[in-house]
VOBA-1610 file (N, C-alpha, C; in pm, whole numbers, padded with zeros to 5 digits, always signed):
BEGIN
Met-01846+00749-02824Met-01760+00703-02720Met-01626+00661-02782Lys-01517+00695-02710Lys-01382+00655-02753Lys-01314+00580-02638Val-01263+00461-02664Val-01210+00371-02565Val-01064+00345-02587Ala-00985+00348-02479Ala-00843+00310-02481Ala-00835+00167-02432Leu-00759+00084-02500Leu-00751-00060-02470Leu-00603-00100-02457Ala-00573-00177-02355Ala-00435-00225-02338Ala-00428-00352-02255Ser-00319-00422-02269Ser-00295-00540-02187Ser-00146-00557-02170Asp-00114-00642-02074Asp+00027-00690-02064Asp+00033-00827-02137His+00141-00895-02119His+00160-01023-02189His+00054-01127-02146Gly+00001-01114-02025Gly-00095-01211-01976Gly-00238-01187-02028Gly-00260-01084-02102Gly-00393-01052-02148Gly-00408-01032-02298Ile-00308-01069-02373Ile-00306-01044-02520Ile-00430-01103-02589Asn-00459-01229-02565Asn-00569-01296-02634Asn-00703-01236-02601Leu-00724-01205-02473Leu-00853-01145-02433Leu-00861-01002-02488Arg-00754-00931-02497Arg-00753-00798-02556Arg-00799-00802-02700Lys-00752-00900-02776Lys-00795-00915-02915Lys-00945-00944-02926Glu-00998-01021-02832Glu-01142-01046-02832Glu-01218-00917-02806Ile-01171-00836-02710Ile-01240-00711-02676Ile-01227-00613-02792Ala-01114-00613-02864Ala-01101-00527-02981Ala-01206-00563-03089Glu-01226-00693-03104Glu-01330-00737-03202Glu-01467-00695-03158Leu-01496-00705-03027Leu-01624-00658-02976Leu-01645-00509-03000Leu-01541-00429-02976Leu-01553-00287-03001Leu-01581-00256-03144Lys-01520-00331-03235Lys-01549-00313-03379Lys-01695-00349-03406Glu-01743-00457-03351Glu-01879-00502-03372Glu-01979-00400-03321Leu-01946-00336-03210Leu-02032-00234-03151Leu-02015-00097-03214Asn-01926-00086-03310Asn-01894+00043-03375Asn-01846+00148-03277Ile-01767+00105-03183Ile-01711+00193-03080Ile-01567+00226-03123Glu-01536+00356-03133Glu-01402+00398-03168Glu-01306+00358-03054Phe-01189+00305-03089Phe-01091+00266-02986Phe-00952+00274-03043Glu-00860+00278-02947Glu-00717+00272-02982Glu-00656+00162-02894Asp-00578+00076-02959Asp-00512-00034-02890Asp-00369+00003-02856Phe-00339+00006-02730Phe-00204+00045-02684Phe-00114-00070-02650Gly-00149-00190-02699Gly-00061-00307-02681Gly-00085-00376-02547Cys+00003-00467-02516Cys+00133-00500-02575Cys+00120-00606-02683Asp+00217-00613-02767Asp+00215-00710-02877Asp+00329-00805-02867Cys+00366-00841-02744Cys+00477-00934-02729Cys+00434-01050-02643Glu+00507-01157-02650Glu+00478-01274-02565Glu+00568-01281-02448Gly+00676-01205-02448Gly+00764-01203-02333Gly+00704-01118-02223Ser+00754-01141-02104Ser+00703-01073-01984Ser+00727-00921-01993Val+00625-00846-01961Val+00634-00697-01953Val+00575-00655-01822Asp+00598-00531-01787Asp+00546-00475-01658Asp+00415-00406-01682Tyr+00306-00454-01615Tyr+00171-00401-01638Tyr+00159-00251-01614Pro+00235-00188-01517Pro+00219-00044-01503Pro+00260+00034-01630Asp+00347-00024-01712Asp+00393+00044-01835Asp+00277+00057-01932Tyr+00173-00021-01916Tyr+00056-00014-02002Tyr-00064+00051-01936Ala-00084+00017-01807Ala-00199+00070-01733Ala-00189+00221-01709Leu-00072+00266-01669Leu-00061+00409-01633Leu-00079+00503-01748Pro-00015+00479-01864Pro-00041+00572-01976Pro-00186+00572-02026Val-00248+00458-02022Val-00391+00454-02063Val-00478+00526-01963Ala-00453+00503-01835Ala-00528+00573-01730Ala-00505+00726-01738Glu-00387+00769-01768Glu-00361+00910-01784Glu-00437+00971-01897Lys-00451+00896-02009Lys-00526+00942-02127Lys-00675+00951-02094Val-00729+00857-02020Val-00869+00860-01979Val-00891+00976-01884Ala-00803+00993-01787Ala-00818+01103-01687Ala-00808+01237-01754Ala-00730+01250-01860Ala-00712+01374-01935Ala-00830+01405-02027Gly-00920+01310-02047Gly-01031+01328-02136Gly-01004+01292-02282Glu-00885+01238-02311Glu-00855+01199-02447Glu-00938+01078-02489Phe-00980+00998-02390Phe-01066+00885-02413Phe-01175+00890-02307Asp-01295+00841-02343Asp-01407+00842-02252Asp-01391+00730-02145Arg-01341+00616-02193Arg-01324+00501-02105Arg-01202+00421-02147Gly-01158+00335-02055Gly-01045+00246-02081Gly-01073+00107-02038Ile-01011+00008-02109Ile-01024-00128-02072Ile-00881-00185-02063Leu-00853-00249-01951Leu-00720-00310-01926Leu-00731-00456-01896Ile-00636-00534-01947Ile-00642-00678-01929Ile-00500-00730-01892Cys-00493-00809-01790Cys-00369-00878-01756Cys-00410-01023-01714Gly-00323-01095-01651Gly-00356-01232-01612Gly-00475-01241-01519Thr-00478-01153-01417Thr-00589-01153-01321Thr-00672-01025-01325Gly-00620-00919-01382Gly-00681-00790-01380Gly-00645-00709-01256Ile-00587-00774-01158Ile-00558-00708-01031Ile-00450-00601-01046Gly-00337-00639-01104Gly-00228-00545-01119Gly-00269-00424-01204Met-00335-00447-01312Met-00377-00338-01400Met-00473-00244-01324Ser-00568-00298-01247Ser-00664-00213-01176Ser-00594-00133-01068Ile-00503-00194-00997Ile-00432-00119-00891Ile-00353-00005-00952Ala-00279-00036-01060Ala-00196+00069-01124Ala-00287+00183-01176Ala-00390+00149-01245Ala-00479+00251-01305Ala-00539+00340-01195Asn-00577+00281-01083Asn-00638+00360-00972Asn-00540+00453-00902Lys-00412+00451-00935Lys-00314+00543-00882Lys-00329+00680-00952Val-00394+00683-01068Val-00408+00808-01145Val-00529+00883-01098Lys-00508+01008-01064Lys-00616+01094-01017Lys-00732+01099-01120Gly-00852+01078-01073Gly-00967+01082-01159Gly-01010+00949-01218Ile-00935+00848-01190Ile-00967+00714-01243Ile-01044+00633-01139Arg-01147+00568-01188Arg-01221+00470-01111Arg-01223+00341-01192Cys-01121+00263-01174Cys-01106+00138-01250Cys-01162+00024-01167Ala-01260-00047-01224Ala-01322-00160-01156Ala-01269-00289-01212Leu-01230-00379-01124Leu-01192-00512-01160Leu-01320-00597-01158Val-01355-00650-01277Val-01484-00719-01290Val-01467-00853-01357His-01532-00954-01297His-01531-01090-01355His-01672-01151-01358Asp-01774-01068-01344Asp-01915-01116-01356Asp-02003-01004-01412Thr-02114-01044-01466Thr-02203-00944-01532Thr-02274-00851-01433Phe-02308-00902-01314Phe-02374-00816-01219Phe-02281-00698-01179Ser-02157-00730-01152Ser-02063-00625-01115Ser-02038-00525-01228Ala-02039-00574-01353Ala-02022-00490-01470Ala-02132-00383-01472Lys-02256-00428-01450Lys-02368-00335-01450Lys-02362-00240-01333Ala-02330-00295-01215Ala-02329-00218-01094Ala-02220-00110-01093Thr-02104-00144-01145Thr-01994-00047-01139Thr-02018+00073-01231Arg-02091+00055-01337Arg-02127+00168-01422Arg-02242+00246-01356Gly-02343+00178-01309Gly-02460+00243-01251Gly-02434+00312-01121His-02353+00248-01037His-02335+00300-00902His-02202+00374-00882Asn-02096+00329-00948Asn-01962+00383-00923Asn-01913+00472-01035Asp-01987+00481-01145Asp-01945+00562-01260Asp-01801+00530-01300Ser-01769+00400-01299Ser-01630+00361-01336Ser-01601+00407-01478Asn-01477+00459-01492Asn-01437+00499-01627Asn-01332+00405-01688Met-01294+00306-01610Met-01203+00202-01659Met-01247+00067-01610Leu-01227-00034-01693Leu-01261-00174-01659Leu-01134-00256-01666Ala-01114-00340-01572Ala-01000-00433-01573Ala-01058-00577-01564Met-00997-00667-01642Met-01035-00809-01642Met-00914-00895-01647Gly-00925-01021-01610Gly-00816-01117-01608Gly-00836-01229-01706Glu-00745-01243-01801Glu-00752-01347-01899Glu-00741-01488-01837Arg-00667-01502-01727Arg-00651-01631-01662Arg-00768-01664-01569Val-00862-01569-01558Val-00974-01584-01463Val-01103-01612-01538Ile-01128-01545-01648Ile-01251-01563-01726Ile-01221-01594-01871Gly-01314-01651-01938Gly-01302-01687-02079Gly-01348-01571-02168Pro-01324-01586-02296Pro-01358-01483-02394Pro-01506-01447-02402Gly-01591-01547-02391Gly-01735-01524-02401Gly-01785-01433-02289Leu-01744-01470-02167Leu-01786-01395-02050Leu-01723-01254-02054Ala-01599-01244-02094Ala-01527-01112-02104Ala-01604-01021-02202Arg-01645-01075-02316Arg-01719-00996-02413Arg-01852-00949-02353Glu-01918-01037-02281Glu-02048-01000-02218Glu-02028-00890-02114Ile-01927-00905-02031Ile-01894-00808-01928Ile-01866-00672-01993Ala-01778-00673-02090Ala-01737-00547-02158Ala-01859-00483-02224Ser-01945-00562-02288Ser-02061-00506-02354Ser-02154-00442-02254Ile-02182-00507-02146Ile-02266-00452-02040Ile-02206-00323-01986Trp-02078-00326-01956Trp-02007-00211-01901Trp-02006-00093-02002Leu-01978-00120-02127Leu-01972-00013-02228Leu-02108+00050-02250Gln-02213-00026-02235Gln-02352+00030-02260Gln-02417+00081-02136Gly-02355+00058-02019Gly-02414+00105-01895Gly-02404+00254-01874Glu-02496+00307-01801Glu-02501+00449-01771Glu-02499+00472-01620Phe-02437+00579-01578Phe-02433+00616-01436Phe-02570+00659-01394Glu-02619+00608-01279Glu-02752+00636-01231Glu-02761+00770-01160Gly-02648+00825-01114Gly-02654+00952-01040Gly-02723+00935-00908Gly-02804+01036-00872Gly-02879+01031-00745Gly-02789+01012-00627Arg-02827+00920-00539Arg-02752+00898-00414Arg-02606+00854-00441His-02586+00794-00561His-02451+00750-00598His-02357+00865-00628Glu-02413+00974-00680Glu-02333+01092-00718Glu-02264+01151-00596Asn-02334+01154-00485Asn-02275+01206-00360Asn-02152+01126-00320Arg-02159+00996-00338Arg-02046+00908-00303Arg-01927+00931-00395Ile-01955+00946-00523Ile-01848+00974-00620Ile-01785+01108-00586Asn-01868+01210-00551Asn-01813+01343-00514Asn-01724+01335-00391Lys-01759+01249-00295Lys-01675+01236-00175Lys-01534+01182-00212Met-01532+01087-00306Met-01401+01032-00349Met-01321+01140-00422Ser-01390+01213-00506Ser-01321+01321-00581Ser-01269+01428-00491Glu-01343+01463-00387Glu-01297+01565-00288Glu-01175+01511-00217Tyr-01177+01390-00177Tyr-01062+01333-00110Tyr-00940+01332-00199Glu-00957+01294-00326Glu-00850+01293-00423Glu-00788+01431-00441Ala-00869+01537-00432Ala-00826+01673-00454Ala-00739+01727-00341Lys-00739+01658-00224Lys-00659+01706-00109Lys-00510+01695-00139
//
């Protein structure tokens, strides 16, 4: 698995925690920043990462901002992206199993590093269940193709 990782200024610390987790799990990743403390625009980080995931350059992507909301909205504008905003472990498991999410968004101002690591770990190791859920994913993909 290869993961693309990015944050805006509001998610720098949590992004560093997730980078450490990826190293611990021996998951290949690329960190796309940001590395500044000044305010930046989250679409400048979310959109390029989402495009790389959608193009198949990366299997999955993780985005972090203050709340995760802006990053998830921006990423979901890219065709083929299913970015889930997650702040609990149940949703992390469900979004992989039921929604086949290929991107995860979290908020540094919403959850702490321990919970974020647990969420990311569950999400990274989760598998899509297929079955009845596959039909639902196909409906979204068909709509996107219009």
